[in-house]
Structures are given as C-alpha cells and as structure tokens.
TIRO-2110 file (N, C-alpha, C; in Angstrom, 1 decimal):
// TIRO-2110
53.0, 39.6, 1.7, N, 1, A
53.6, 39.0, 0.4, CA, 1, A
52.5, 38.9, -0.6, C, 1, A
52.8, 39.3, -1.8, N, 2, A
51.8, 39.2, -2.9, CA, 2, A
51.8, 37.7, -3.4, C, 2, A
50.6, 37.2, -3.7, N, 3, A
50.5, 35.9, -4.2, CA, 3, A
51.1, 35.6, -5.5, C, 3, A
51.9, 34.6, -5.6, N, 4, A
52.5, 34.1, -6.8, CA, 4, A
52.4, 32.6, -6.8, C, 4, A
52.1, 32.0, -7.9, N, 5, A
52.0, 30.5, -8.0, CA, 5, A
53.3, 29.9, -7.5, C, 5, A
54.4, 30.4, -8.0, N, 6, A
55.7, 29.9, -7.7, CA, 6, A
56.0, 29.8, -6.2, C, 6, A
55.7, 30.9, -5.5, N, 7, A
55.9, 31.0, -4.1, CA, 7, A
54.9, 30.1, -3.3, C, 7, A
53.7, 30.0, -3.8, N, 8, A
52.7, 29.1, -3.2, CA, 8, A
53.2, 27.7, -3.3, C, 8, A
53.7, 27.3, -4.4, N, 9, A
54.2, 25.9, -4.6, CA, 9, A
55.3, 25.6, -3.7, C, 9, A
56.1, 26.6, -3.3, N, 10, A
57.2, 26.3, -2.4, CA, 10, A
56.7, 25.7, -1.1, C, 10, A
55.6, 26.1, -0.7, N, 11, A
55.0, 25.5, 0.5, CA, 11, A
54.2, 24.3, 0.2, C, 11, A
53.4, 24.3, -0.8, N, 12, A
52.6, 23.2, -1.2, CA, 12, A
53.4, 21.9, -1.5, C, 12, A
54.6, 22.1, -2.1, N, 13, A
55.4, 21.0, -2.4, CA, 13, A
56.1, 20.4, -1.1, C, 13, A
56.3, 21.2, -0.1, N, 14, A
57.0, 20.8, 1.0, CA, 14, A
56.1, 20.2, 2.1, C, 14, A
54.9, 20.5, 2.1, N, 15, A
54.0, 20.0, 3.2, CA, 15, A
54.0, 18.5, 3.4, C, 15, A
53.9, 17.7, 2.3, N, 16, A
54.0, 16.2, 2.6, CA, 16, A
55.3, 15.8, 3.2, C, 16, A
56.4, 16.4, 2.8, N, 17, A
57.7, 16.0, 3.4, CA, 17, A
57.8, 16.4, 4.8, C, 17, A
57.3, 17.6, 5.1, N, 18, A
57.3, 18.1, 6.5, CA, 18, A
56.5, 17.2, 7.4, C, 18, A
55.3, 16.8, 7.0, N, 19, A
54.5, 16.0, 7.8, CA, 19, A
55.0, 14.5, 7.8, C, 19, A
55.6, 14.0, 6.8, N, 20, A
56.2, 12.7, 6.8, CA, 20, A
57.3, 12.7, 7.7, C, 20, A
58.2, 13.7, 7.7, N, 21, A
59.4, 13.7, 8.6, CA, 21, A
58.9, 13.8, 10.0, C, 21, A
57.9, 14.5, 10.3, N, 22, A
57.4, 14.7, 11.7, CA, 22, A
56.7, 13.5, 12.2, C, 22, A
55.9, 12.8, 11.4, N, 23, A
55.0, 11.8, 11.9, CA, 23, A
55.3, 10.4, 11.5, C, 23, A
56.0, 10.2, 10.5, N, 24, A
56.3, 8.8, 10.0, CA, 24, A
57.0, 8.0, 11.1, C, 24, A
56.4, 6.8, 11.4, N, 25, A
57.0, 5.9, 12.3, CA, 25, A
56.8, 6.2, 13.7, C, 25, A
56.1, 7.2, 14.1, N, 26, A
55.8, 7.5, 15.5, CA, 26, A
54.8, 6.6, 16.0, C, 26, A
54.8, 6.4, 17.3, N, 27, A
53.8, 5.6, 18.0, CA, 27, A
52.4, 6.3, 17.9, C, 27, A
51.4, 5.5, 18.1, N, 28, A
50.0, 6.0, 18.1, CA, 28, A
49.8, 7.0, 19.2, C, 28, A
50.6, 6.9, 20.3, N, 29, A
50.5, 7.9, 21.4, CA, 29, A
50.7, 9.3, 20.9, C, 29, A
51.6, 9.4, 19.9, N, 30, A
51.9, 10.8, 19.3, CA, 30, A
50.8, 11.1, 18.3, C, 30, A
50.5, 10.1, 17.4, N, 31, A
49.7, 10.5, 16.3, CA, 31, A
48.2, 10.4, 16.5, C, 31, A
47.7, 9.7, 17.5, N, 32, A
46.3, 9.5, 17.7, CA, 32, A
45.7, 10.3, 18.8, C, 32, A
46.5, 11.0, 19.6, N, 33, A
46.0, 11.9, 20.7, CA, 33, A
45.5, 13.2, 20.1, C, 33, A
44.5, 13.8, 20.8, N, 34, A
44.0, 15.1, 20.4, CA, 34, A
44.0, 16.0, 21.6, C, 34, A
43.3, 17.1, 21.6, N, 35, A
43.2, 18.0, 22.7, CA, 35, A
41.9, 17.9, 23.5, C, 35, A
41.2, 16.9, 23.2, N, 36, A
39.9, 16.7, 24.0, CA, 36, A
38.7, 16.6, 23.0, C, 36, A
37.5, 16.6, 23.6, N, 37, A
36.3, 16.4, 22.7, CA, 37, A
36.3, 17.4, 21.6, C, 37, A
35.9, 16.8, 20.4, N, 38, A
35.7, 17.7, 19.2, CA, 38, A
37.0, 18.3, 18.7, C, 38, A
38.1, 17.7, 19.0, N, 39, A
39.4, 18.1, 18.4, CA, 39, A
40.0, 17.0, 17.6, C, 39, A
41.0, 17.4, 16.9, N, 40, A
41.6, 16.4, 15.9, CA, 40, A
43.0, 16.0, 16.4, C, 40, A
43.3, 14.8, 16.1, N, 41, A
44.7, 14.3, 16.3, CA, 41, A
45.5, 14.5, 15.0, C, 41, A
46.8, 14.4, 15.1, N, 42, A
47.6, 14.5, 13.8, CA, 42, A
47.1, 13.5, 12.8, C, 42, A
46.7, 12.3, 13.2, N, 43, A
46.2, 11.3, 12.3, CA, 43, A
44.9, 11.9, 11.6, C, 43, A
44.0, 12.5, 12.3, N, 44, A
42.8, 13.1, 11.8, CA, 44, A
43.1, 14.2, 10.8, C, 44, A
44.1, 15.0, 11.1, N, 45, A
44.5, 16.1, 10.2, CA, 45, A
45.0, 15.6, 8.9, C, 45, A
45.8, 14.5, 8.9, N, 46, A
46.3, 14.0, 7.6, CA, 46, A
45.1, 13.5, 6.8, C, 46, A
44.2, 12.8, 7.4, N, 47, A
43.0, 12.3, 6.7, CA, 47, A
42.2, 13.5, 6.1, C, 47, A
42.1, 14.6, 6.9, N, 48, A
41.4, 15.8, 6.4, CA, 48, A
42.2, 16.4, 5.2, C, 48, A
43.5, 16.4, 5.3, N, 49, A
44.3, 16.9, 4.1, CA, 49, A
44.1, 16.1, 2.9, C, 49, A
44.0, 14.8, 3.1, N, 50, A
43.7, 13.9, 1.9, CA, 50, A
42.4, 14.2, 1.3, C, 50, A
41.4, 14.3, 2.2, N, 51, A
40.0, 14.6, 1.6, CA, 51, A
40.0, 15.9, 0.9, C, 51, A
40.8, 16.9, 1.3, N, 52, A
40.9, 18.2, 0.6, CA, 52, A
41.6, 18.0, -0.7, C, 52, A
42.6, 17.2, -0.8, N, 53, A
43.3, 16.9, -2.1, CA, 53, A
42.3, 16.3, -3.1, C, 53, A
41.4, 15.4, -2.6, N, 54, A
40.4, 14.8, -3.4, CA, 54, A
39.3, 15.6, -3.8, C, 54, A
38.8, 16.5, -3.0, N, 55, A
37.5, 17.2, -3.2, CA, 55, A
37.5, 18.7, -3.1, C, 55, A
38.6, 19.3, -2.8, N, 56, A
38.6, 20.7, -2.5, CA, 56, A
39.4, 21.6, -3.5, C, 56, A
40.7, 21.7, -3.3, N, 57, A
41.5, 22.7, -4.0, CA, 57, A
41.5, 22.6, -5.5, C, 57, A
41.9, 21.5, -6.1, N, 58, A
42.0, 21.3, -7.5, CA, 58, A
40.6, 21.2, -8.1, C, 58, A
39.6, 20.4, -7.6, N, 59, A
38.3, 20.4, -8.1, CA, 59, A
37.6, 21.8, -8.2, C, 59, A
37.9, 22.6, -7.1, N, 60, A
37.3, 23.9, -7.1, CA, 60, A
38.0, 24.8, -8.1, C, 60, A
39.3, 24.7, -8.2, N, 61, A
40.0, 25.5, -9.3, CA, 61, A
39.5, 25.1, -10.7, C, 61, A
39.2, 23.9, -10.9, N, 62, A
38.6, 23.5, -12.2, CA, 62, A
37.3, 24.1, -12.4, C, 62, A
36.5, 24.2, -11.4, N, 63, A
35.2, 24.8, -11.5, CA, 63, A
35.4, 26.3, -11.9, C, 63, A
36.3, 27.0, -11.2, N, 64, A
36.5, 28.4, -11.5, CA, 64, A
37.0, 28.6, -13.0, C, 64, A
37.9, 27.7, -13.4, N, 65, A
38.5, 27.9, -14.8, CA, 65, A
37.6, 27.2, -15.9, C, 65, A
36.6, 26.5, -15.5, N, 66, A
35.7, 25.9, -16.5, CA, 66, A
34.9, 26.9, -17.4, C, 66, A
34.5, 26.4, -18.5, N, 67, A
33.6, 27.3, -19.4, CA, 67, A
32.2, 27.2, -18.9, C, 67, A
31.9, 26.4, -17.9, N, 68, A
30.5, 26.2, -17.5, CA, 68, A
29.9, 27.4, -16.8, C, 68, A
28.6, 27.6, -17.0, N, 69, A
28.0, 28.7, -16.3, CA, 69, A
27.8, 28.5, -14.8, C, 69, A
27.8, 27.2, -14.5, N, 70, A
27.7, 26.8, -13.0, CA, 70, A
29.0, 26.9, -12.4, C, 70, A
29.2, 27.9, -11.5, N, 71, A
30.5, 28.1, -10.8, CA, 71, A
30.3, 27.7, -9.3, C, 71, A
29.3, 27.0, -9.0, N, 72, A
29.0, 26.7, -7.6, CA, 72, A
29.9, 25.5, -7.1, C, 72, A
30.5, 25.7, -6.0, N, 73, A
31.4, 24.6, -5.4, CA, 73, A
30.5, 23.6, -4.7, C, 73, A
30.9, 22.4, -4.8, N, 74, A
30.3, 21.3, -4.0, CA, 74, A
30.7, 21.6, -2.5, C, 74, A
29.8, 21.5, -1.6, N, 75, A
30.1, 21.7, -0.2, CA, 75, A
31.2, 20.7, 0.2, C, 75, A
32.1, 21.2, 1.1, N, 76, A
33.2, 20.4, 1.6, CA, 76, A
32.9, 19.8, 2.9, C, 76, A
33.0, 18.5, 3.0, N, 77, A
32.7, 17.8, 4.3, CA, 77, A
34.0, 17.8, 5.1, C, 77, A
34.1, 18.7, 6.1, N, 78, A
35.2, 18.8, 7.0, CA, 78, A
35.5, 17.6, 7.9, C, 78, A
34.6, 16.7, 7.9, N, 79, A
34.7, 15.6, 8.8, CA, 79, A
34.8, 14.2, 8.1, C, 79, A
34.9, 14.2, 6.8, N, 80, A
34.9, 13.0, 6.0, CA, 80, A
36.0, 12.1, 6.4, C, 80, A
37.1, 12.6, 6.9, N, 81, A
38.3, 11.8, 7.3, CA, 81, A
38.0, 10.7, 8.3, C, 81, A
37.0, 11.0, 9.2, N, 82, A
36.7, 10.0, 10.2, CA, 82, A
36.2, 8.7, 9.6, C, 82, A
35.6, 8.7, 8.5, N, 83, A
35.1, 7.5, 7.9, CA, 83, A
36.2, 7.0, 6.9, C, 83, A
36.7, 8.0, 6.1, N, 84, A
37.6, 7.6, 5.0, CA, 84, A
39.0, 7.0, 5.5, C, 84, A
39.4, 7.4, 6.7, N, 85, A
40.7, 6.9, 7.2, CA, 85, A
40.6, 5.6, 7.9, C, 85, A
39.4, 5.1, 8.2, N, 86, A
39.3, 3.9, 9.0, CA, 86, A
40.2, 2.7, 8.4, C, 86, A
40.9, 2.0, 9.3, N, 87, A
41.7, 0.9, 8.9, CA, 87, A
43.0, 1.2, 8.3, C, 87, A
43.4, 2.5, 8.2, N, 88, A
44.6, 2.9, 7.6, CA, 88, A
45.6, 3.3, 8.7, C, 88, A
46.9, 3.1, 8.5, N, 89, A
47.9, 3.6, 9.5, CA, 89, A
48.2, 5.0, 9.1, C, 89, A
48.9, 5.6, 10.1, N, 90, A
49.4, 7.0, 9.8, CA, 90, A
50.4, 7.0, 8.6, C, 90, A
51.2, 6.0, 8.5, N, 91, A
52.1, 5.9, 7.4, CA, 91, A
51.4, 5.7, 6.1, C, 91, A
50.3, 4.9, 6.1, N, 92, A
49.4, 4.8, 4.9, CA, 92, A
48.9, 6.2, 4.5, C, 92, A
48.4, 6.9, 5.4, N, 93, A
47.8, 8.2, 5.1, CA, 93, A
48.9, 9.2, 4.6, C, 93, A
50.0, 9.2, 5.2, N, 94, A
51.1, 10.0, 4.7, CA, 94, A
51.5, 9.7, 3.3, C, 94, A
51.6, 8.5, 3.0, N, 95, A
51.9, 8.0, 1.6, CA, 95, A
50.8, 8.5, 0.6, C, 95, A
49.6, 8.3, 1.0, N, 96, A
48.5, 8.7, 0.2, CA, 96, A
48.4, 10.2, 0.0, C, 96, A
48.6, 11.0, 1.0, N, 97, A
48.7, 12.4, 0.9, CA, 97, A
49.8, 12.9, 0.0, C, 97, A
51.0, 12.3, 0.2, N, 98, A
52.1, 12.6, -0.7, CA, 98, A
51.8, 12.4, -2.2, C, 98, A
51.3, 11.3, -2.5, N, 99, A
50.9, 10.9, -3.8, CA, 99, A
49.9, 11.9, -4.4, C, 99, A
48.8, 12.1, -3.6, N, 100, A
47.8, 13.0, -4.1, CA, 100, A
48.3, 14.4, -4.3, C, 100, A
49.1, 14.9, -3.4, N, 101, A
49.7, 16.3, -3.6, CA, 101, A
50.5, 16.4, -4.8, C, 101, A
51.4, 15.4, -5.0, N, 102, A
52.2, 15.4, -6.2, CA, 102, A
51.3, 15.5, -7.5, C, 102, A
50.3, 14.7, -7.6, N, 103, A
49.4, 14.7, -8.7, CA, 103, A
48.7, 16.0, -8.8, C, 103, A
48.2, 16.6, -7.7, N, 104, A
47.5, 17.8, -7.8, CA, 104, A
48.4, 19.0, -8.2, C, 104, A
49.7, 19.0, -7.8, N, 105, A
50.6, 20.0, -8.2, CA, 105, A
50.9, 19.9, -9.7, C, 105, A
50.9, 18.7, -10.2, N, 106, A
51.1, 18.5, -11.7, CA, 106, A
49.8, 19.0, -12.4, C, 106, A
48.6, 18.8, -11.9, N, 107, A
47.4, 19.3, -12.5, CA, 107, A
47.5, 20.8, -12.4, C, 107, A
47.9, 21.4, -11.3, N, 108, A
48.0, 22.9, -11.2, CA, 108, A
48.9, 23.4, -12.3, C, 108, A
50.0, 22.8, -12.4, N, 109, A
51.0, 23.2, -13.5, CA, 109, A
50.3, 23.2, -14.9, C, 109, A
49.6, 22.1, -15.1, N, 110, A
48.9, 22.0, -16.4, CA, 110, A
47.8, 23.0, -16.7, C, 110, A
47.4, 23.6, -15.7, N, 111, A
46.3, 24.7, -15.8, CA, 111, A
46.9, 26.0, -16.4, C, 111, A
48.2, 26.1, -16.3, N, 112, A
48.9, 27.3, -16.9, CA, 112, A
48.2, 28.6, -16.4, C, 112, A
48.0, 28.7, -15.0, N, 113, A
47.3, 29.8, -14.4, CA, 113, A
48.1, 31.1, -14.7, C, 113, A
47.4, 32.1, -15.1, N, 114, A
48.0, 33.4, -15.3, CA, 114, A
47.2, 34.5, -14.5, C, 114, A
47.6, 35.7, -14.6, N, 115, A
47.0, 36.8, -13.8, CA, 115, A
45.5, 36.9, -14.1, C, 115, A
45.1, 36.8, -15.3, N, 116, A
43.7, 36.9, -15.6, CA, 116, A
42.9, 35.7, -15.0, C, 116, A
43.5, 34.5, -15.0, N, 117, A
42.8, 33.4, -14.4, CA, 117, A
42.6, 33.6, -12.9, C, 117, A
43.6, 34.2, -12.2, N, 118, A
43.6, 34.4, -10.8, CA, 118, A
42.4, 35.3, -10.4, C, 118, A
41.9, 36.1, -11.3, N, 119, A
40.8, 37.0, -11.0, CA, 119, A
39.4, 36.3, -11.2, C, 119, A
39.4, 35.2, -11.9, N, 120, A
38.1, 34.4, -12.1, CA, 120, A
37.6, 33.9, -10.8, C, 120, A
36.2, 33.8, -10.8, N, 121, A
35.6, 33.5, -9.5, CA, 121, A
34.7, 32.2, -9.6, C, 121, A
34.6, 31.6, -8.5, N, 122, A
33.6, 30.5, -8.2, CA, 122, A
32.8, 30.9, -7.1, C, 122, A
31.8, 30.1, -6.8, N, 123, A
30.8, 30.4, -5.7, CA, 123, A
30.9, 29.4, -4.6, C, 123, A
31.4, 29.9, -3.5, N, 124, A
31.6, 29.1, -2.3, CA, 124, A
30.2, 29.0, -1.6, C, 124, A
29.8, 27.9, -1.0, N, 125, A
28.5, 27.7, -0.4, CA, 125, A
28.3, 28.7, 0.8, C, 125, A
29.4, 29.1, 1.5, N, 126, A
29.2, 29.9, 2.6, CA, 126, A
29.7, 31.4, 2.3, C, 126, A
30.7, 31.5, 1.6, N, 127, A
31.3, 32.9, 1.4, CA, 127, A
30.9, 33.6, 0.1, C, 127, A
30.2, 32.9, -0.8, N, 128, A
29.8, 33.5, -2.0, CA, 128, A
31.0, 33.5, -3.0, C, 128, A
31.1, 34.6, -3.8, N, 129, A
32.1, 34.7, -4.8, CA, 129, A
33.5, 34.7, -4.2, C, 129, A
34.4, 33.9, -4.7, N, 130, A
35.8, 33.9, -4.3, CA, 130, A
36.6, 33.7, -5.6, C, 130, A
37.8, 34.3, -5.6, N, 131, A
38.7, 34.3, -6.8, CA, 131, A
39.6, 33.0, -6.7, C, 131, A
40.1, 32.7, -7.8, N, 132, A
41.1, 31.6, -7.9, CA, 132, A
42.3, 32.0, -7.0, C, 132, A
42.7, 33.2, -7.0, N, 133, A
43.8, 33.7, -6.2, CA, 133, A
43.5, 33.4, -4.7, C, 133, A
42.3, 33.7, -4.3, N, 134, A
41.9, 33.5, -2.9, CA, 134, A
42.0, 32.0, -2.6, C, 134, A
41.4, 31.2, -3.5, N, 135, A
41.4, 29.7, -3.3, CA, 135, A
42.8, 29.2, -3.1, C, 135, A
43.7, 29.5, -4.0, N, 136, A
45.1, 29.0, -4.0, CA, 136, A
45.8, 29.6, -2.8, C, 136, A
45.6, 30.8, -2.4, N, 137, A
46.2, 31.4, -1.2, CA, 137, A
45.8, 30.6, 0.0, C, 137, A
44.5, 30.3, 0.1, N, 138, A
43.9, 29.6, 1.2, CA, 138, A
44.5, 28.2, 1.3, C, 138, A
44.8, 27.5, 0.1, N, 139, A
45.4, 26.2, 0.1, CA, 139, A
46.7, 26.2, 0.9, C, 139, A
47.5, 27.3, 0.6, N, 140, A
48.8, 27.4, 1.3, CA, 140, A
48.6, 27.7, 2.8, C, 140, A
47.8, 28.6, 3.1, N, 141, A
47.5, 29.0, 4.5, CA, 141, A
46.9, 27.8, 5.3, C, 141, A
46.1, 27.0, 4.6, N, 142, A
45.5, 25.8, 5.2, CA, 142, A
46.5, 24.8, 5.6, C, 142, A
47.5, 24.6, 4.7, N, 143, A
48.6, 23.6, 5.0, CA, 143, A
49.3, 24.1, 6.2, C, 143, A
49.7, 25.4, 6.2, N, 144, A
50.5, 25.9, 7.3, CA, 144, A
49.7, 25.9, 8.6, C, 144, A
48.5, 26.2, 8.6, N, 145, A
47.6, 26.1, 9.8, CA, 145, A
47.6, 24.7, 10.4, C, 145, A
47.5, 23.7, 9.5, N, 146, A
47.4, 22.3, 10.0, CA, 146, A
48.8, 21.8, 10.5, C, 146, A
49.9, 22.3, 9.9, N, 147, A
51.2, 22.0, 10.5, CA, 147, A
51.3, 22.6, 11.9, C, 147, A
50.8, 23.8, 12.1, N, 148, A
50.8, 24.4, 13.4, CA, 148, A
49.9, 23.6, 14.4, C, 148, A
48.8, 23.2, 13.9, N, 149, A
47.8, 22.4, 14.7, CA, 149, A
48.5, 21.1, 15.1, C, 149, A
49.1, 20.4, 14.2, N, 150, A
49.7, 19.1, 14.5, CA, 150, A
50.8, 19.3, 15.6, C, 150, A
51.6, 20.3, 15.4, N, 151, A
52.7, 20.6, 16.4, CA, 151, A
52.1, 20.9, 17.7, C, 151, A
51.1, 21.7, 17.8, N, 152, A
50.4, 22.1, 19.0, CA, 152, A
49.9, 20.9, 19.8, C, 152, A
49.1, 20.1, 19.0, N, 153, A
48.5, 18.9, 19.6, CA, 153, A
49.6, 18.0, 20.2, C, 153, A
50.7, 17.8, 19.5, N, 154, A
51.8, 17.0, 20.0, CA, 154, A
52.5, 17.6, 21.2, C, 154, A
52.7, 18.9, 21.1, N, 155, A
53.4, 19.5, 22.3, CA, 155, A
52.6, 19.4, 23.5, C, 155, A
51.3, 19.5, 23.4, N, 156, A
50.4, 19.5, 24.6, CA, 156, A
50.4, 18.1, 25.2, C, 156, A
50.9, 17.1, 24.6, N, 157, A
51.0, 15.8, 25.2, CA, 157, A
51.9, 15.8, 26.4, C, 157, A
52.8, 16.8, 26.5, N, 158, A
53.8, 17.0, 27.6, CA, 158, A
53.4, 18.2, 28.4, C, 158, A
52.2, 18.7, 28.3, N, 159, A
51.9, 19.9, 29.0, CA, 159, A
52.1, 19.8, 30.5, C, 159, A
51.7, 18.7, 31.1, N, 160, A
51.9, 18.5, 32.6, CA, 160, A
53.4, 18.2, 32.9, C, 160, A
54.1, 17.6, 32.0, N, 161, A
55.4, 17.1, 32.2, CA, 161, A
56.5, 18.3, 32.2, C, 161, A
56.2, 19.4, 31.5, N, 162, A
57.2, 20.4, 31.4, CA, 162, A
57.2, 21.3, 32.6, C, 162, A
56.2, 21.1, 33.5, N, 163, A
56.1, 21.9, 34.7, CA, 163, A
56.1, 23.4, 34.5, C, 163, A
56.9, 24.1, 35.2, N, 164, A
56.8, 25.6, 35.2, CA, 164, A
57.1, 26.2, 33.9, C, 164, A
57.7, 25.5, 32.9, N, 165, A
58.1, 26.1, 31.7, CA, 165, A
56.8, 26.4, 30.8, C, 165, A
55.7, 25.9, 31.2, N, 166, A
54.5, 26.2, 30.4, CA, 166, A
54.3, 27.7, 30.3, C, 166, A
54.8, 28.4, 31.3, N, 167, A
54.8, 29.9, 31.3, CA, 167, A
55.4, 30.5, 30.1, C, 167, A
56.4, 29.8, 29.5, N, 168, A
57.2, 30.4, 28.4, CA, 168, A
56.9, 29.6, 27.1, C, 168, A
56.0, 28.6, 27.2, N, 169, A
55.7, 27.8, 26.0, CA, 169, A
54.3, 28.2, 25.5, C, 169, A
54.2, 29.1, 24.6, N, 170, A
52.9, 29.6, 24.1, CA, 170, A
52.1, 28.4, 23.4, C, 170, A
52.8, 27.4, 22.9, N, 171, A
52.2, 26.3, 22.3, CA, 171, A
51.3, 25.5, 23.3, C, 171, A
51.5, 25.7, 24.5, N, 172, A
50.7, 25.0, 25.5, CA, 172, A
49.4, 25.7, 25.9, C, 172, A
49.2, 26.9, 25.4, N, 173, A
48.0, 27.6, 25.7, CA, 173, A
46.8, 27.0, 24.9, C, 173, A
END
C-alpha cells in the first residue's frame, strides 16, 4: 500500500481505543506480566508509546519540516518508560496515551503535510537520512507491532494451560 496521511491516520486514531478496549480494567496479572527477562509487559508497552508521543514522532517531524539547518534527531530512549511510568496505573497510562495521541494528530493536521514535505529528510542517530514519509510510515507500523506484542504477551500467559493446542497457536511461539 502506498503511504497516505489519511490512511495512516486510520490506524493512528484507532490505536488508543484498541489498547483501551483490550487493557482497561484488567487485573495486573494480565497487564504486568512479560515473556521473561528483558521483555516488556503490556503496561511497559503503553509507557513506551507515551514516551514516543512525547519525544519521537511529532518532535522529529517538526525537525524535518523546520527551516533549521540542524536536522539531527535527539536520540530516543527506548527504556524511559520504566522510570516515567512509576506510580501510575494501567488506566492512568491509557488515558495519558489517548490524550497525547489526540493532541499529536491535531498537530499533524496543522502541519498540512503535502507530497513535497514527505520527501524532506532528517538525520536519525542510527540510520542517517530518513524522510518524513518513512517516519510517519514507521509510526503506523510501530503502533501495529506493539498491538501484536501486547496480544502475544497476554496469550502466552496461558501457554501451559492450552495444552496440545499450542501446535496450532502461532502466537505461543
């Protein structure tokens, strides 16, 4: 599928609702479990998404579209959620994510991105030059990837309980 802002927003607008419907009101046994050492729980993922809303997608789009000669992105801390989420409930995080996403989509709308803008570049600390089109496409794929991750982590909580059906449940791999 060719990238279009309108199509991208179809996913970006829905992600908070999908996650709220999936996670809101669940026990911590569902939201705080992970897949083992160095893996993330659904709670951790929501915190990560919040950090991205604050420091990644829109701030980097602004760098790309700015008149500044400095197009370097600030490095993204993929683990900031472990500190930033302390003391918050899953429902708190879901509400914060929903609010930030709504604001960021309004900012995106106000940018009036056109085909020429999508070709403009910024400098990622690891990848080098990337276009606005690539950044916005990644935002969508990133959301979908984390929805899959959350679903996988939750499904694996019953890995032993499903018995022989693990053979047919790829989510358990």
